[in-house]
C-alpha atoms as an extended CHARMM CRD file, in Angstrom:
* protein
*
       286  EXT
         1         1  MET       CA            -25.6550000000       -7.2670000000        7.2120000000  PROA      1               0.0000000000
         2         2  GLU       CA            -22.5390000000       -6.0940000000        9.0220000000  PROA      2               0.0000000000
         3         3  ASP       CA            -21.5740000000       -7.3060000000       12.4620000000  PROA      3               0.0000000000
         4         4  LYS       CA            -20.6670000000       -4.5880000000       14.9750000000  PROA      4               0.0000000000
         5         5  LEU       CA            -19.5840000000       -4.3360000000       18.5770000000  PROA      5               0.0000000000
         6         6  VAL       CA            -20.8170000000       -1.7800000000       20.9790000000  PROA      6               0.0000000000
         7         7  VAL       CA            -19.6840000000       -1.3420000000       24.5880000000  PROA      7               0.0000000000
         8         8  PHE       CA            -21.6910000000       -0.7800000000       27.7580000000  PROA      8               0.0000000000
         9         9  LYS       CA            -19.8450000000       -0.2950000000       31.0970000000  PROA      9               0.0000000000
        10        10  GLY       CA            -16.8010000000       -2.0720000000       29.6490000000  PROA      10              0.0000000000
        11        11  LYS       CA            -18.8470000000       -5.0460000000       28.3600000000  PROA      11              0.0000000000
        12        12  GLN       CA            -19.0750000000       -5.8490000000       24.6590000000  PROA      12              0.0000000000
        13        13  VAL       CA            -22.5110000000       -6.2830000000       23.1520000000  PROA      13              0.0000000000
        14        14  ARG       CA            -22.6660000000       -7.8150000000       19.6520000000  PROA      14              0.0000000000
        15        15  ARG       CA            -25.1950000000       -6.3500000000       17.2650000000  PROA      15              0.0000000000
        16        16  VAL       CA            -26.1720000000       -6.9720000000       13.6470000000  PROA      16              0.0000000000
        17        17  LEU       CA            -27.8700000000       -4.6240000000       11.1970000000  PROA      17              0.0000000000
        18        18  HSD       CA            -30.8140000000       -6.6630000000        9.9400000000  PROA      18              0.0000000000
        19        19  GLU       CA            -33.6180000000       -5.3200000000        7.7160000000  PROA      19              0.0000000000
        20        20  GLY       CA            -32.7970000000       -1.7240000000        8.6110000000  PROA      20              0.0000000000
        21        21  GLU       CA            -32.5230000000       -1.9780000000       12.4350000000  PROA      21              0.0000000000
        22        22  TRP       CA            -30.1190000000       -3.1960000000       14.9740000000  PROA      22              0.0000000000
        23        23  TYR       CA            -30.4370000000       -6.6750000000       16.5170000000  PROA      23              0.0000000000
        24        24  PHE       CA            -28.5160000000       -7.3650000000       19.7990000000  PROA      24              0.0000000000
        25        25  SER       CA            -27.1200000000      -10.6100000000       21.1150000000  PROA      25              0.0000000000
        26        26  VAL       CA            -29.3740000000      -11.7960000000       23.9820000000  PROA      26              0.0000000000
        27        27  VAL       CA            -26.5770000000      -13.5310000000       25.8590000000  PROA      27              0.0000000000
        28        28  ASP       CA            -24.4320000000      -10.3980000000       25.7700000000  PROA      28              0.0000000000
        29        29  ILE       CA            -27.3210000000       -8.3460000000       27.2230000000  PROA      29              0.0000000000
        30        30  ILE       CA            -27.7540000000      -10.9390000000       29.9800000000  PROA      30              0.0000000000
        31        31  GLU       CA            -24.0360000000      -10.7930000000       30.7230000000  PROA      31              0.0000000000
        32        32  VAL       CA            -24.1710000000       -7.0300000000       31.1070000000  PROA      32              0.0000000000
        33        33  LEU       CA            -27.1150000000       -7.1330000000       33.4380000000  PROA      33              0.0000000000
        34        34  THR       CA            -26.3250000000      -10.1330000000       35.5720000000  PROA      34              0.0000000000
        35        35  ASP       CA            -22.4700000000      -10.6080000000       35.6010000000  PROA      35              0.0000000000
        36        36  SER       CA            -23.3580000000      -14.3160000000       35.2260000000  PROA      36              0.0000000000
        37        37  ASP       CA            -20.4190000000      -16.6650000000       34.6980000000  PROA      37              0.0000000000
        38        38  ASN       CA            -22.5600000000      -18.5300000000       32.1390000000  PROA      38              0.0000000000
        39        39  PRO       CA            -25.0670000000      -16.0980000000       30.5440000000  PROA      39              0.0000000000
        40        40  ARG       CA            -26.0170000000      -18.7670000000       27.9320000000  PROA      40              0.0000000000
        41        41  ASN       CA            -27.3330000000      -21.0200000000       30.7090000000  PROA      41              0.0000000000
        42        42  TYR       CA            -29.0140000000      -18.0470000000       32.3990000000  PROA      42              0.0000000000
        43        43  TRP       CA            -30.8710000000      -17.4070000000       29.0830000000  PROA      43              0.0000000000
        44        44  ASN       CA            -31.8420000000      -21.0240000000       28.6530000000  PROA      44              0.0000000000
        45        45  THR       CA            -33.2660000000      -21.0670000000       32.1180000000  PROA      45              0.0000000000
        46        46  MET       CA            -35.2340000000      -17.8730000000       31.4650000000  PROA      46              0.0000000000
        47        47  LYS       CA            -36.7710000000      -19.3160000000       28.3780000000  PROA      47              0.0000000000
        48        48  ARG       CA            -37.8490000000      -22.4470000000       30.2500000000  PROA      48              0.0000000000
        49        49  ARG       CA            -39.4020000000      -20.4560000000       33.0700000000  PROA      49              0.0000000000
        50        50  GLU       CA            -41.3250000000      -18.2440000000       30.6660000000  PROA      50              0.0000000000
        51        51  LYS       CA            -42.6810000000      -21.3740000000       28.8520000000  PROA      51              0.0000000000
        52        52  MET       CA            -43.9220000000      -22.7240000000       32.1750000000  PROA      52              0.0000000000
        53        53  GLY       CA            -45.5640000000      -19.4480000000       33.2130000000  PROA      53              0.0000000000
        54        54  ALA       CA            -48.3780000000      -17.4390000000       31.7310000000  PROA      54              0.0000000000
        55        55  GLY       CA            -46.0880000000      -14.8060000000       30.1240000000  PROA      55              0.0000000000
        56        56  VAL       CA            -44.9470000000      -14.5940000000       26.5670000000  PROA      56              0.0000000000
        57        57  GLU       CA            -42.4770000000      -17.2000000000       25.4290000000  PROA      57              0.0000000000
        58        58  LEU       CA            -39.2000000000      -15.3420000000       25.2080000000  PROA      58              0.0000000000
        59        59  SER       CA            -37.9030000000      -17.5850000000       22.3990000000  PROA      59              0.0000000000
        60        60  THR       CA            -40.6990000000      -16.2790000000       20.0420000000  PROA      60              0.0000000000
        61        61  ILE       CA            -39.4520000000      -12.7400000000       20.1750000000  PROA      61              0.0000000000
        62        62  CYS       CA            -35.9280000000      -13.6640000000       19.0310000000  PROA      62              0.0000000000
        63        63  VAL       CA            -34.4330000000      -14.2980000000       15.6200000000  PROA      63              0.0000000000
        64        64  GLN       CA            -31.2500000000      -16.2890000000       15.0340000000  PROA      64              0.0000000000
        65        65  LEU       CA            -28.5700000000      -14.3210000000       13.2060000000  PROA      65              0.0000000000
        66        66  LYS       CA            -24.9520000000      -15.0740000000       12.6500000000  PROA      66              0.0000000000
        67        67  MET       CA            -22.5430000000      -13.2430000000       14.8930000000  PROA      67              0.0000000000
        68        68  PRO       CA            -18.7960000000      -13.6690000000       15.6090000000  PROA      68              0.0000000000
        69        69  SER       CA            -17.8780000000      -15.8660000000       18.5150000000  PROA      69              0.0000000000
        70        70  ALA       CA            -14.7800000000      -15.8120000000       20.6950000000  PROA      70              0.0000000000
        71        71  ASP       CA            -13.0800000000      -18.2700000000       18.2890000000  PROA      71              0.0000000000
        72        72  GLY       CA            -13.5830000000      -15.7990000000       15.4480000000  PROA      72              0.0000000000
        73        73  LYS       CA            -16.1040000000      -17.9380000000       13.6480000000  PROA      73              0.0000000000
        74        74  MET       CA            -19.7620000000      -16.9820000000       12.8580000000  PROA      74              0.0000000000
        75        75  TYR       CA            -22.5080000000      -18.8010000000       14.6750000000  PROA      75              0.0000000000
        76        76  LEU       CA            -26.2630000000      -18.4220000000       14.7880000000  PROA      76              0.0000000000
        77        77  THR       CA            -27.1430000000      -16.4770000000       17.8700000000  PROA      77              0.0000000000
        78        78  ASP       CA            -30.4280000000      -15.4390000000       19.5270000000  PROA      78              0.0000000000
        79        79  ALA       CA            -30.8370000000      -11.7570000000       18.7800000000  PROA      79              0.0000000000
        80        80  VAL       CA            -33.5470000000       -9.1710000000       19.4630000000  PROA      80              0.0000000000
        81        81  ASN       CA            -34.3630000000       -5.7300000000       18.1610000000  PROA      81              0.0000000000
        82        82  THR       CA            -34.4870000000       -2.7190000000       20.4780000000  PROA      82              0.0000000000
        83        83  GLU       CA            -38.2400000000       -3.1540000000       21.3570000000  PROA      83              0.0000000000
        84        84  ASN       CA            -37.7740000000       -6.8740000000       22.3070000000  PROA      84              0.0000000000
        85        85  ALA       CA            -34.5660000000       -6.1600000000       24.1480000000  PROA      85              0.0000000000
        86        86  PHE       CA            -36.6010000000       -4.0590000000       26.4660000000  PROA      86              0.0000000000
        87        87  ARG       CA            -39.0210000000       -6.9220000000       27.0520000000  PROA      87              0.0000000000
        88        88  ILE       CA            -36.1010000000       -9.2130000000       28.0390000000  PROA      88              0.0000000000
        89        89  ILE       CA            -34.5870000000       -6.5410000000       30.3210000000  PROA      89              0.0000000000
        90        90  GLN       CA            -37.9820000000       -6.3300000000       32.0730000000  PROA      90              0.0000000000
        91        91  SER       CA            -37.6880000000      -10.0550000000       32.9120000000  PROA      91              0.0000000000
        92        92  ILE       CA            -34.2570000000       -9.6020000000       34.6270000000  PROA      92              0.0000000000
        93        93  PRO       CA            -34.1500000000       -8.1500000000       38.1570000000  PROA      93              0.0000000000
        94        94  SER       CA            -31.0000000000       -6.1070000000       38.0570000000  PROA      94              0.0000000000
        95        95  PRO       CA            -29.9800000000       -2.6620000000       39.3670000000  PROA      95              0.0000000000
        96        96  LYS       CA            -28.2110000000       -2.1630000000       35.9990000000  PROA      96              0.0000000000
        97        97  ALA       CA            -31.4470000000       -2.3930000000       34.1100000000  PROA      97              0.0000000000
        98        98  GLU       CA            -32.3770000000        1.3660000000       34.0680000000  PROA      98              0.0000000000
        99        99  PRO       CA            -29.0330000000        2.7100000000       32.8060000000  PROA      99              0.0000000000
       100       100  PHE       CA            -28.9660000000       -0.0500000000       30.2660000000  PROA      100             0.0000000000
       101       101  LYS       CA            -32.4590000000        0.8370000000       29.0290000000  PROA      101             0.0000000000
       102       102  ARG       CA            -31.3930000000        4.4420000000       28.5580000000  PROA      102             0.0000000000
       103       103  TRP       CA            -28.2280000000        3.2740000000       26.7110000000  PROA      103             0.0000000000
       104       104  LEU       CA            -30.2060000000        0.9640000000       24.5050000000  PROA      104             0.0000000000
       105       105  ALA       CA            -32.7970000000        3.6990000000       23.7130000000  PROA      105             0.0000000000
       106       106  LYS       CA            -29.9860000000        6.0340000000       22.7580000000  PROA      106             0.0000000000
       107       107  VAL       CA            -28.4220000000        3.3680000000       20.4100000000  PROA      107             0.0000000000
       108       108  GLY       CA            -31.8260000000        2.7900000000       18.7660000000  PROA      108             0.0000000000
       109       109  TYR       CA            -32.4520000000        6.5100000000       18.3390000000  PROA      109             0.0000000000
       110       110  GLU       CA            -29.0240000000        7.0130000000       16.7460000000  PROA      110             0.0000000000
       111       111  ARG       CA            -29.7620000000        4.3330000000       14.2580000000  PROA      111             0.0000000000
       112       112  VAL       CA            -32.9590000000        6.1770000000       13.1640000000  PROA      112             0.0000000000
       113       113  GLN       CA            -30.9340000000        9.3840000000       12.8760000000  PROA      113             0.0000000000
       114       114  GLU       CA            -28.3060000000        7.6350000000       10.7740000000  PROA      114             0.0000000000
       115       115  ILE       CA            -30.9760000000        6.2660000000        8.3780000000  PROA      115             0.0000000000
       116       116  GLU       CA            -32.3040000000        9.7920000000        7.8960000000  PROA      116             0.0000000000
       117       117  ASP       CA            -28.8200000000       11.3280000000        7.5880000000  PROA      117             0.0000000000
       118       118  PRO       CA            -26.1250000000        8.8140000000        6.6670000000  PROA      118             0.0000000000
       119       119  GLU       CA            -23.3950000000       11.3750000000        7.2350000000  PROA      119             0.0000000000
       120       120  LEU       CA            -24.0520000000       11.0930000000       10.9580000000  PROA      120             0.0000000000
       121       121  ALA       CA            -22.8880000000        7.4830000000       10.9510000000  PROA      121             0.0000000000
       122       122  SER       CA            -19.6750000000        8.5600000000        9.3250000000  PROA      122             0.0000000000
       123       123  LYS       CA            -19.1440000000       11.3660000000       11.8680000000  PROA      123             0.0000000000
       124       124  ARG       CA            -19.7770000000        8.9510000000       14.7960000000  PROA      124             0.0000000000
       125       125  ALA       CA            -17.4500000000        6.3310000000       13.3810000000  PROA      125             0.0000000000
       126       126  ARG       CA            -14.6720000000        8.9470000000       12.9720000000  PROA      126             0.0000000000
       127       127  ALA       CA            -15.1200000000       10.2290000000       16.4700000000  PROA      127             0.0000000000
       128       128  LEU       CA            -14.9410000000        6.7140000000       17.8780000000  PROA      128             0.0000000000
       129       129  TYR       CA            -11.6860000000        5.9620000000       16.0830000000  PROA      129             0.0000000000
       130       130  GLU       CA            -10.2430000000        9.2530000000       17.3240000000  PROA      130             0.0000000000
       131       131  ALA       CA            -11.2780000000        8.4410000000       20.9160000000  PROA      131             0.0000000000
       132       132  LYS       CA             -9.4480000000        5.1420000000       20.5530000000  PROA      132             0.0000000000
       133       133  GLY       CA             -6.2750000000        6.8660000000       19.6230000000  PROA      133             0.0000000000
       134       134  TYR       CA             -6.0750000000        5.9240000000       15.9490000000  PROA      134             0.0000000000
       135       135  PRO       CA             -3.8200000000        8.2260000000       13.8090000000  PROA      135             0.0000000000
       136       136  ALA       CA             -5.6880000000       10.7940000000       11.6650000000  PROA      136             0.0000000000
       137       137  ASP       CA             -4.2730000000        9.5220000000        8.3240000000  PROA      137             0.0000000000
       138       138  TRP       CA             -5.2610000000        5.8930000000        9.2450000000  PROA      138             0.0000000000
       139       139  ILE       CA             -8.7810000000        7.1550000000       10.0360000000  PROA      139             0.0000000000
       140       140  GLU       CA             -9.0800000000        8.7790000000        6.6070000000  PROA      140             0.0000000000
       141       141  LYS       CA             -8.1620000000        5.4800000000        4.8820000000  PROA      141             0.0000000000
       142       142  ARG       CA            -10.5340000000        3.5210000000        7.1480000000  PROA      142             0.0000000000
       143       143  MET       CA            -13.4930000000        5.8300000000        6.3840000000  PROA      143             0.0000000000
       144       144  ARG       CA            -12.7620000000        5.5240000000        2.6550000000  PROA      144             0.0000000000
       145       145  SER       CA            -12.5450000000        1.7550000000        2.9650000000  PROA      145             0.0000000000
       146       146  ILE       CA            -16.0100000000        1.7170000000        4.6220000000  PROA      146             0.0000000000
       147       147  ALA       CA            -17.5050000000        3.6980000000        1.6810000000  PROA      147             0.0000000000
       148       148  ILE       CA            -15.8730000000        1.3820000000       -0.8570000000  PROA      148             0.0000000000
       149       149  ARG       CA            -17.1400000000       -1.6420000000        1.0740000000  PROA      149             0.0000000000
       150       150  GLU       CA            -20.6780000000       -0.2620000000        1.1710000000  PROA      150             0.0000000000
       151       151  GLU       CA            -20.5850000000        0.4060000000       -2.5330000000  PROA      151             0.0000000000
       152       152  LEU       CA            -19.5430000000       -3.1830000000       -3.2290000000  PROA      152             0.0000000000
       153       153  THR       CA            -22.1360000000       -4.7520000000       -0.9600000000  PROA      153             0.0000000000
       154       154  GLY       CA            -24.7870000000       -2.5890000000       -2.4880000000  PROA      154             0.0000000000
       155       155  GLU       CA            -23.7860000000       -3.8510000000       -5.9190000000  PROA      155             0.0000000000
       156       156  TRP       CA            -23.9730000000       -7.3920000000       -4.7210000000  PROA      156             0.0000000000
       157       157  LYS       CA            -27.4510000000       -6.9180000000       -3.3220000000  PROA      157             0.0000000000
       158       158  ASP       CA            -28.6010000000       -5.4620000000       -6.6480000000  PROA      158             0.0000000000
       159       159  ARG       CA            -27.2580000000       -8.5630000000       -8.3880000000  PROA      159             0.0000000000
       160       160  GLY       CA            -29.0500000000      -11.1670000000       -6.3830000000  PROA      160             0.0000000000
       161       161  ILE       CA            -26.8490000000      -11.7170000000       -3.3360000000  PROA      161             0.0000000000
       162       162  ARG       CA            -29.0870000000      -11.9590000000       -0.2160000000  PROA      162             0.0000000000
       163       163  GLU       CA            -27.6640000000      -14.4730000000        2.2490000000  PROA      163             0.0000000000
       164       164  GLN       CA            -25.1170000000      -13.4220000000        4.8600000000  PROA      164             0.0000000000
       165       165  LYS       CA            -23.1050000000      -16.5470000000        4.1790000000  PROA      165             0.0000000000
       166       166  ASP       CA            -22.8190000000      -15.5770000000        0.5080000000  PROA      166             0.0000000000
       167       167  PHE       CA            -21.5040000000      -12.1530000000        1.4230000000  PROA      167             0.0000000000
       168       168  ALA       CA            -18.9300000000      -13.8640000000        3.6230000000  PROA      168             0.0000000000
       169       169  ILE       CA            -17.8570000000      -16.2060000000        0.9010000000  PROA      169             0.0000000000
       170       170  LEU       CA            -17.5160000000      -13.4800000000       -1.6870000000  PROA      170             0.0000000000
       171       171  THR       CA            -15.4870000000      -11.4050000000        0.8120000000  PROA      171             0.0000000000
       172       172  ALA       CA            -13.2400000000      -14.4150000000        1.5380000000  PROA      172             0.0000000000
       173       173  GLU       CA            -12.6000000000      -14.7810000000       -2.2520000000  PROA      173             0.0000000000
       174       174  ILE       CA            -11.3070000000      -11.2350000000       -2.4600000000  PROA      174             0.0000000000
       175       175  SER       CA             -9.2140000000      -11.5470000000        0.6500000000  PROA      175             0.0000000000
       176       176  LYS       CA             -7.6770000000      -14.9140000000       -0.3940000000  PROA      176             0.0000000000
       177       177  ALA       CA             -6.7490000000      -13.5110000000       -3.8210000000  PROA      177             0.0000000000
       178       178  ALA       CA             -5.4490000000      -10.1870000000       -2.4530000000  PROA      178             0.0000000000
       179       179  PHE       CA             -3.5740000000      -11.3700000000        0.6280000000  PROA      179             0.0000000000
       180       180  GLY       CA             -3.2680000000      -15.1380000000        0.4910000000  PROA      180             0.0000000000
       181       181  LEU       CA             -5.4460000000      -15.3840000000        3.5580000000  PROA      181             0.0000000000
       182       182  THR       CA             -9.2080000000      -15.7070000000        4.2900000000  PROA      182             0.0000000000
       183       183  PRO       CA            -10.5920000000      -13.2160000000        6.8140000000  PROA      183             0.0000000000
       184       184  THR       CA            -10.5900000000      -16.0200000000        9.4700000000  PROA      184             0.0000000000
       185       185  GLU       CA             -6.9170000000      -16.8210000000        8.7700000000  PROA      185             0.0000000000
       186       186  TYR       CA             -6.1170000000      -13.1570000000        8.8020000000  PROA      186             0.0000000000
       187       187  MET       CA             -7.7650000000      -12.6350000000       12.2220000000  PROA      187             0.0000000000
       188       188  LYS       CA             -5.8260000000      -15.5540000000       13.6260000000  PROA      188             0.0000000000
       189       189  LEU       CA             -2.5450000000      -14.0650000000       12.3400000000  PROA      189             0.0000000000
       190       190  LYS       CA             -3.3650000000      -10.7740000000       14.1330000000  PROA      190             0.0000000000
       191       191  GLY       CA             -4.5000000000      -12.4630000000       17.2340000000  PROA      191             0.0000000000
       192       192  LEU       CA             -8.0920000000      -11.2210000000       16.9410000000  PROA      192             0.0000000000
       193       193  LYS       CA            -11.2570000000      -12.8430000000       18.2140000000  PROA      193             0.0000000000
       194       194  ARG       CA            -14.4720000000      -10.7600000000       18.0450000000  PROA      194             0.0000000000
       195       195  GLN       CA            -12.8090000000       -7.6310000000       16.7380000000  PROA      195             0.0000000000
       196       196  ASN       CA            -13.3200000000       -6.1080000000       13.2660000000  PROA      196             0.0000000000
       197       197  LEU       CA            -10.3800000000       -7.2050000000       11.1120000000  PROA      197             0.0000000000
       198       198  ARG       CA            -10.1660000000       -3.9530000000        9.2020000000  PROA      198             0.0000000000
       199       199  ASP       CA             -9.9080000000       -1.9490000000       12.4150000000  PROA      199             0.0000000000
       200       200  HSD       CA             -6.6290000000       -3.7040000000       12.9540000000  PROA      200             0.0000000000
       201       201  MET       CA             -5.0820000000       -3.3470000000        9.4710000000  PROA      201             0.0000000000
       202       202  THR       CA             -2.0360000000       -1.2620000000        8.7230000000  PROA      202             0.0000000000
       203       203  ASP       CA             -2.1530000000        1.5460000000        6.1880000000  PROA      203             0.0000000000
       204       204  LEU       CA             -0.9080000000       -0.7040000000        3.3590000000  PROA      204             0.0000000000
       205       205  GLU       CA             -3.3270000000       -3.5410000000        4.2570000000  PROA      205             0.0000000000
       206       206  LEU       CA             -6.2100000000       -1.0840000000        4.1400000000  PROA      206             0.0000000000
       207       207  ILE       CA             -5.0290000000        0.2630000000        0.7800000000  PROA      207             0.0000000000
       208       208  PHE       CA             -4.7740000000       -3.1400000000       -0.8440000000  PROA      208             0.0000000000
       209       209  SER       CA             -8.1080000000       -4.1930000000        0.7710000000  PROA      209             0.0000000000
       210       210  MET       CA             -9.7210000000       -1.1580000000       -0.8370000000  PROA      210             0.0000000000
       211       211  LEU       CA             -8.0800000000       -1.9100000000       -4.1680000000  PROA      211             0.0000000000
       212       212  GLY       CA             -9.4170000000       -5.4840000000       -4.1490000000  PROA      212             0.0000000000
       213       213  GLU       CA            -12.9570000000       -4.3790000000       -3.3990000000  PROA      213             0.0000000000
       214       214  ALA       CA            -12.9630000000       -1.3270000000       -5.7450000000  PROA      214             0.0000000000
       215       215  ALA       CA            -11.6020000000       -3.6030000000       -8.5100000000  PROA      215             0.0000000000
       216       216  THR       CA            -14.3400000000       -6.1800000000       -7.8140000000  PROA      216             0.0000000000
       217       217  THR       CA            -17.0300000000       -3.5290000000       -8.0320000000  PROA      217             0.0000000000
       218       218  GLU       CA            -15.6820000000       -2.3630000000      -11.3810000000  PROA      218             0.0000000000
       219       219  ILE       CA            -15.3700000000       -5.8960000000      -12.7900000000  PROA      219             0.0000000000
       220       220  THR       CA            -18.8380000000       -6.7840000000      -11.4780000000  PROA      220             0.0000000000
       221       221  ARG       CA            -20.3670000000       -3.8560000000      -13.2850000000  PROA      221             0.0000000000
       222       222  THR       CA            -18.3340000000       -4.2870000000      -16.5150000000  PROA      222             0.0000000000
       223       223  HSD       CA            -19.2010000000       -7.9120000000      -16.8260000000  PROA      223             0.0000000000
       224       224  ASP       CA            -22.7620000000       -7.3700000000      -15.4950000000  PROA      224             0.0000000000
       225       225  ALA       CA            -22.2830000000      -10.2700000000      -13.0770000000  PROA      225             0.0000000000
       226       226  GLN       CA            -25.5870000000      -11.7870000000      -11.8970000000  PROA      226             0.0000000000
       227       227  GLY       CA            -26.2030000000      -14.3730000000       -9.1510000000  PROA      227             0.0000000000
       228       228  PHE       CA            -23.7790000000      -15.9670000000       -6.8020000000  PROA      228             0.0000000000
       229       229  GLU       CA            -21.3690000000      -17.8560000000       -9.1540000000  PROA      229             0.0000000000
       230       230  GLN       CA            -20.7470000000      -14.9260000000      -11.5280000000  PROA      230             0.0000000000
       231       231  ASN       CA            -20.1710000000      -12.6180000000       -8.6230000000  PROA      231             0.0000000000
       232       232  LYS       CA            -17.7940000000      -15.1350000000       -7.0840000000  PROA      232             0.0000000000
       233       233  THR       CA            -15.7580000000      -15.1470000000      -10.2490000000  PROA      233             0.0000000000
       234       234  ALA       CA            -15.7000000000      -11.3070000000      -10.2630000000  PROA      234             0.0000000000
       235       235  ALA       CA            -14.5910000000      -11.3040000000       -6.5810000000  PROA      235             0.0000000000
       236       236  ARG       CA            -11.7370000000      -13.6100000000       -7.2710000000  PROA      236             0.0000000000
       237       237  GLU       CA            -10.6560000000      -11.4390000000      -10.2920000000  PROA      237             0.0000000000
       238       238  GLY       CA            -10.8730000000       -8.2140000000       -8.2750000000  PROA      238             0.0000000000
       239       239  GLY       CA             -8.8760000000       -9.7670000000       -5.4720000000  PROA      239             0.0000000000
       240       240  ASN       CA             -6.2730000000      -10.8700000000       -7.9700000000  PROA      240             0.0000000000
       241       241  VAL       CA             -5.8120000000       -7.2850000000       -9.0820000000  PROA      241             0.0000000000
       242       242  ALA       CA             -4.8460000000       -6.2890000000       -5.5360000000  PROA      242             0.0000000000
       243       243  GLY       CA             -2.8590000000       -9.5400000000       -5.0250000000  PROA      243             0.0000000000
       244       244  THR       CA             -0.7030000000       -8.8720000000       -8.1020000000  PROA      244             0.0000000000
       245       245  ALA       CA             -0.0610000000       -5.2940000000       -6.9660000000  PROA      245             0.0000000000
       246       246  ARG       CA              0.8090000000       -6.4720000000       -3.4580000000  PROA      246             0.0000000000
       247       247  LYS       CA              3.3380000000       -8.9870000000       -4.6860000000  PROA      247             0.0000000000
       248       248  GLU       CA              4.8940000000       -6.4170000000       -6.9820000000  PROA      248             0.0000000000
       249       249  LEU       CA              5.3250000000       -4.0280000000       -4.0830000000  PROA      249             0.0000000000
       250       250  GLU       CA              6.7150000000       -6.7550000000       -1.8560000000  PROA      250             0.0000000000
       251       251  LYS       CA              9.2220000000       -7.6580000000       -4.5720000000  PROA      251             0.0000000000
       252       252  LYS       CA             10.3930000000       -4.0960000000       -5.0240000000  PROA      252             0.0000000000
       253       253  SER       CA             10.4500000000       -3.1420000000       -1.3390000000  PROA      253             0.0000000000
       254       254  GLY       CA             11.6570000000       -6.4720000000        0.1100000000  PROA      254             0.0000000000
       255       255  ARG       CA              9.0290000000       -6.2060000000        2.7900000000  PROA      255             0.0000000000
       256       256  LYS       CA              5.7300000000       -8.0090000000        3.5020000000  PROA      256             0.0000000000
       257       257  VAL       CA              2.4190000000       -6.1810000000        3.2770000000  PROA      257             0.0000000000
       258       258  VAL       CA              0.5350000000       -8.7480000000        5.3700000000  PROA      258             0.0000000000
       259       259  SER       CA              1.3750000000       -8.1500000000        9.0070000000  PROA      259             0.0000000000
       260       260  SER       CA              0.5140000000       -9.3750000000       12.4610000000  PROA      260             0.0000000000
       261       261  GLN       CA              0.3620000000       -5.7620000000       13.5680000000  PROA      261             0.0000000000
       262       262  ASN       CA             -2.9320000000       -4.8290000000       15.3420000000  PROA      262             0.0000000000
       263       263  TYR       CA             -4.4120000000       -2.1080000000       17.5720000000  PROA      263             0.0000000000
       264       264  LEU       CA             -5.0750000000       -4.3360000000       20.5020000000  PROA      264             0.0000000000
       265       265  PRO       CA             -3.7570000000       -2.9350000000       23.7700000000  PROA      265             0.0000000000
       266       266  LYS       CA             -0.4750000000       -4.8090000000       24.4330000000  PROA      266             0.0000000000
       267       267  PRO       CA              2.5830000000       -4.1120000000       26.4820000000  PROA      267             0.0000000000
       268       268  ARG       CA              4.7710000000       -4.8840000000       23.4390000000  PROA      268             0.0000000000
       269       269  ARG       CA              3.7420000000       -4.1440000000       19.9030000000  PROA      269             0.0000000000
       270       270  THR       CA              4.8490000000       -6.0630000000       16.8250000000  PROA      270             0.0000000000
       271       271  LYS       CA              6.6170000000       -4.4340000000       13.8870000000  PROA      271             0.0000000000
       272       272  LEU       CA              4.4500000000       -2.5010000000       11.4500000000  PROA      272             0.0000000000
       273       273  ILE       CA              6.0780000000       -4.1240000000        8.3710000000  PROA      273             0.0000000000
       274       274  GLU       CA              7.8270000000       -7.4150000000        8.4240000000  PROA      274             0.0000000000
       275       275  PRO       CA             10.5430000000       -8.5430000000        5.9610000000  PROA      275             0.0000000000
       276       276  VAL       CA              9.6370000000      -10.8320000000        3.0630000000  PROA      276             0.0000000000
       277       277  ASP       CA             10.7260000000      -14.3630000000        3.7250000000  PROA      277             0.0000000000
       278       278  ASP       CA             11.5080000000      -15.9750000000        0.2930000000  PROA      278             0.0000000000
       279       279  GLU       CA              8.2920000000      -17.0200000000       -1.4190000000  PROA      279             0.0000000000
       280       280  SER       CA              6.0630000000      -16.8240000000        1.6560000000  PROA      280             0.0000000000
       281       281  SER       CA              4.5690000000      -13.4910000000        0.4680000000  PROA      281             0.0000000000
       282       282  ASP       CA              2.6760000000      -15.4460000000       -2.1680000000  PROA      282             0.0000000000
       283       283  THR       CA              0.6340000000      -17.2200000000        0.4850000000  PROA      283             0.0000000000
       284       284  GLY       CA              0.5770000000      -14.5650000000        3.1690000000  PROA      284             0.0000000000
       285       285  GLU       CA              2.4760000000      -16.8620000000        5.5770000000  PROA      285             0.0000000000
       286       286  LYS       CA              5.1810000000      -15.5920000000        7.8960000000  PROA      286             0.0000000000
């Protein structure tokens, strides 16, 4: 599963691809519709009221899936598919309900289209990056990185990796070996919270990220890694390929690859590439 963010009227709605369809964060839906200062409490109150009444228990139409929180960590979150999102919307008296229903139906329909024609997903992603003002050459690298990532996760699934936490651990192994930082540490360095880390990488960071994952895919296949432990070893070895190349570049150029640069809207942007500070490039620390 891959966590994503979509936006409705300036509000972020977390969603997760689970068993071939999108699942949306219930508290995010409630925040959009109610402007509540505490959408979590609003949701808890809704569930209690439904239990007391004759209607369906709202908690039974939810599944708990891990989604990123404001602190950058992954937590189990009440989530619903498109059909059950409509059922929750029906329970909330809000003038925003109708446009949100239309938006939600459009998102669900787009997912069906993308399953039938995967190229549509790529086109939509490219258009979104262009609308956000990303440079064309960066977009090309980002799209390639998505393809390499999908190839790796597909390989992991074929080799017995099923749990989301296992995907996260394997990804962290590659990142730690390649950059000296886990994804959580990397997000903290860049000042990110819910955002997608790779959407805020520089060109070089994307290149070494791709190298680590492509190397992991190749090593996984060559060694015919099976199960979690063997794939964890392959992930570390693949990350080391990128890590060795990164350190060699930093040694030759005298500049760090790992950067605090991001694409967040800020009045003042940090430098794209920062100087190497003695041995700190080995750990990714500034």
